[in-house]
N, C-alpha and C positions, 0 to 999 in steps of 0.2 A: 872737368869732371862730368860724367853722365849719370843719369838716374833711371831707375826702373819705373815703369808705369803699369797700372793694372786697373781692372774694373773693381770698384769697392762697394757699389750699390746700384740697384736698378729699380725701375718702376715703369708701369705701362698704364695706358688709359684708352678705353674703347667706348664708342657711343653705345647707348642702350638699345637703340632700334636695330632689329635684325631683319634683313631682307633675304628670304629663302629663295631657292630655285623655283619653288611652287608659286611664290609671289611673282617672279619674273615671267613665268608661263602666262600670266594674265596681262603682261605688259608688252612682250615681244614674242615672235614666233620661235619658241625654243621649248625644251622640256628638261625636267630634272635629270632624267637618264642621260640625255645628250650632254648636259653640262658636266655631270659627275664623271662620265666615262672619258671625256676629253680633257678635263682640267683638274678633277679631284675636288672641286668646290661644291659645297652643299648650301652654304649661307655666307653672308658677309654683314659687317656692321656699317650702318649709314648714319652720318651725323645729321642733326636737325638743321633747319635753315638758319637758326640763330647761333650755331656753333662754328667757330673758326679754328684754324690750326693751332693758334696760340693757346686756346682753351684746353685742348687735349695735351699739348706740349707742357703747359704749366702744371697740370694735374700729374702727369708722369714724372716731371722734374721734382715736384714736392715729395713724391713717394720714393724716388731714387735718393734724394738727400737724406731722408729719414733712415733708409736702409744702410746708407754709408756712414751715418753718424756725423755728417758734415753740415754745417749751417750755411745758409745762403750767402752770408757775409764772407765765408771762406772760399767761395768760388771765384777763381781768377778769370775764367773765360767761359762763355756759353757759345756753343756751335749748334745751330739747328740745321739739319739736313732736310730739305723740303723742296717740292716742286709746286706746292700749293700754299705759298705764304699768305698771311692775312691780306697783304697788299704789296705793291712793288717796293715801297719804302714807307716807313722805316722797316728794318729787318724784323722778322718774327722773333729772332733771338733777343733783340732789344725789348720787344714787348714782354717776352717771358722774363727777362731780367727785371723789369719794373714790377711785374706781377709777383715775383717771389722775393723781391727785396735784395737782389744780389748787387748791392751798391758798389762793390769793389771790382766787379767783373767787366771785361771787355765783351762784346757780343757781335756776332755776325752770322749770316746764313751761308750755307754751302749747297750748291745745286749739282748733284751727280745722279739724280733720279733714284732708281731702285738700289743703286750701289752707294747711295749717299751716306748711310751709316758707316760703312767700311772706310770711305774716304774721310769722313769726319773723325773717326777713330784714329786713322793714320795721322791726321793733322794734330789731334790732341796729344798723341804720344810724343810728337816732336817737341812740342812746347814743354812738356814735362821732362823729357829726356835731356833737353838742353839746360834745364834748371830755371827756365824763365817763369814757369808756373808750377804750383803744387796741386791744384784741383781744377779740373776742366769738366764741365757739364756738356755731354753730347746727347742730342735728341734727334731721333728720326721720326718725323711726323708728316703724314700726308692725308688729306681729305680728297681722295680722287673722285668721290661722288660729285664734287663741286664742278669738275671739268669733264664729266662723262655724259655722253648723249644716251639717255635711257630709251631711245628708239632704235639704237644701233646694237643689234644683238651680238655683233662681233666683239664689242668692247664692254658693254654694260654688264655682262655676266661675270666679268673677271675681277672687278675692282671693289675694294672696301676701304674703310677709314680706320685710322688708329695712330697711336703714338707710343714710342718706347724710348726711355731715357736711361743713360748710364753715367755715373760719376767715375771719371778717370783720375786717379790720384797717384802721387809719388808713393811707391811701395818698396818694402825691403826686398821682397822676392819679385822676380820678373813675371809680370802678368801678361802684357802684350809682347809676344815674342818676336813676331815678324809680320810684315804686310806686303802685299803685292797688288798694285793698282795700275790699270791700263785703260786706254780708250781707243775707239776706232771711229773717228769723226765721219768717215765715209758712209757709215751706216746711220747717220743722224736722220736721214730722210725716211727711215722705216718706223720711227716712233717719235712723235712730237706734238706740240700744241701750236697750231698755226697762228692764231691771233692772240698773242700774249706779250708782245714787246714792240720794238721799233720797226720790225720788218712789216708786219701787218697790224697796225694799231687797232684797238677795239673800235668798232663803228657799227652803225645800224646795218650796213651792208655785210660786214663780217659776221655779225650775229645771225642775220638771215641765211647766210651760207653755212652756218654751224661751224665756223672756223674757231670758235671759242671752246671746242671740245677736242678731246684726245683723238689723234689720228694714229692708227697702228696697222702696219702690214704684218699680220700675224705669222704667216709662213716664214717670212724673212727673219723676224725676231726669233722665232723658234729655232731656225737653222743656226743663227748666231749663238743662241743660248746653249744649245747642246754641245757646241765646240768650246765656248768661252768658259763655262764653269769648270770642266776638267783641266783646261789650260791654266786657269787661274790657280787651281789647287796644286797642280804639278809645279807651276812656277814658284808658288809660295814655299812648297816643301823643299825644292831645290835650293832656293835662296836661304832657307833656314837650316838646311842640313838634316831635315827630318824625312821619315818615310811614312807611307800610308799606314803601316802597322803601328806607328807611334800615336796615331790619332784615336782618341776615345769617342769623339762625337763630332758630327757634322751638322751645322746649322745653315741651310741654304736659304736664299731668297725664295719666297713662296709665290711663284708665278704660275706654275703648271706642274702637276704631279708627274706628268710624263717626262718633263725636262729633268726634274729631280731624280727620278728613277733611272733615267738614261745616264746621268752623271755618276750616280752611285754604282751602276753596273759597269761602266767603263773603268772605274777606279777600283773595283772589287770591294766596295764598302757595303756591308749589310744594311738593309733598310731599318733594322733594329737600332742602328747607331745614327739615324738621321732624324732630325727634328722636323715634325710636320704639324702645321697649323692651318694650312690652306683650306682644309675642309670647313673650318669654322669662320675664317676671316677673309678668304680670298687674297688677292694681291693688294697689299697696303703700301707698295712702293718702299720708301726708306724706313718705314716702321716694321716691315715684315721680319727682318733679321733680329732686331732687339726684342720684339714681342715674342718671337719664337724662342730665342735664347732664354728669356726670363721664364716663360711658361715651362720649358723643359727643366729648368732649375727647380721651379715650384713642384713639378711632378717627380722630382728626385731622379731624373734621368741623367742629370749632371751633378757631379760632386766635386768637392775641393781636391785640387791636384790634377783634375782631368785636363788633357790637352784637346782643345776644341778648335775646329776650323769653321770660320764664317766665310761664306762665299755668295756673291751676287752678281747680277748683270742688270743693265737698264738703259734708258734712253741716253743717247750721246754719240754712238753707243759706248757705254762704260761697262767695265767689269773689274772684279778684284776679289781678294781673299785676305783673311787675317788669321794668324795662328795665336791663340791665347791660352794661357795657363790659368785655370779657374781658381781664384783665390778665396772665394766666399764659402 
């Protein structure tokens, strides 16, 4: 026997500190006009030195549990999608488990960069669909400011910090309809963190060479993204038997407004039906999609019964999409 799975509650957590484009003008050679016209970003949230990923993830989780009406003890599994864990081990998910008192849950991290929330949603659905679990807590959380070189104007203008959590539960009505996840490992060289593991362990030399910061080949990532997002959506709809006209709302990863507009244009989707938060938050990696989904729900852009497509791309290179029926 198989079961339906759906989102039953959500929560988000953002740092209070705002870094505007005008602030960045004082740090690197750039301008508000240059950033806005090329990325769509006006400001982003930056976590303080004392804040770790688990702090925002925990806050978002508590809010999601409250909205879902589920206690921490009822959570069977916690999946944290992140590229900025508190540490290599234990997992950030295990830290969140302890913080919220989810004593009956298994916990692990999942790393698919900016596509992480969609990957984690896909995994959560399988556990519920099979009957193994009843409630799974999925969190997309990244503090990219911690691994960004704020003297590199090519990257520091793009990234922000945040967390978005969703409770995925066994439901009477189908909530998560279909998923489509892919990767292209040949493109891994275009976006990565050089000194972060066993290939180039952290050392005085690696820090002096700034290998502990994000490396990104912007033009190559852009070229990949404008192809990957439409491909993921088309693949998802083909797999689910749906058409573009069936979609009520699109929630894309918030990397660049031009990428989002290009995907919407190629698919014939009006920008009125596309969730946008990049102007306020920048690129928050795995947090971008859940934060945008929640904010569009709060703004009443999304209502019960709507069919929503989530779509993203990220380091790996990874990409994917999910079709959900909004149950809240």
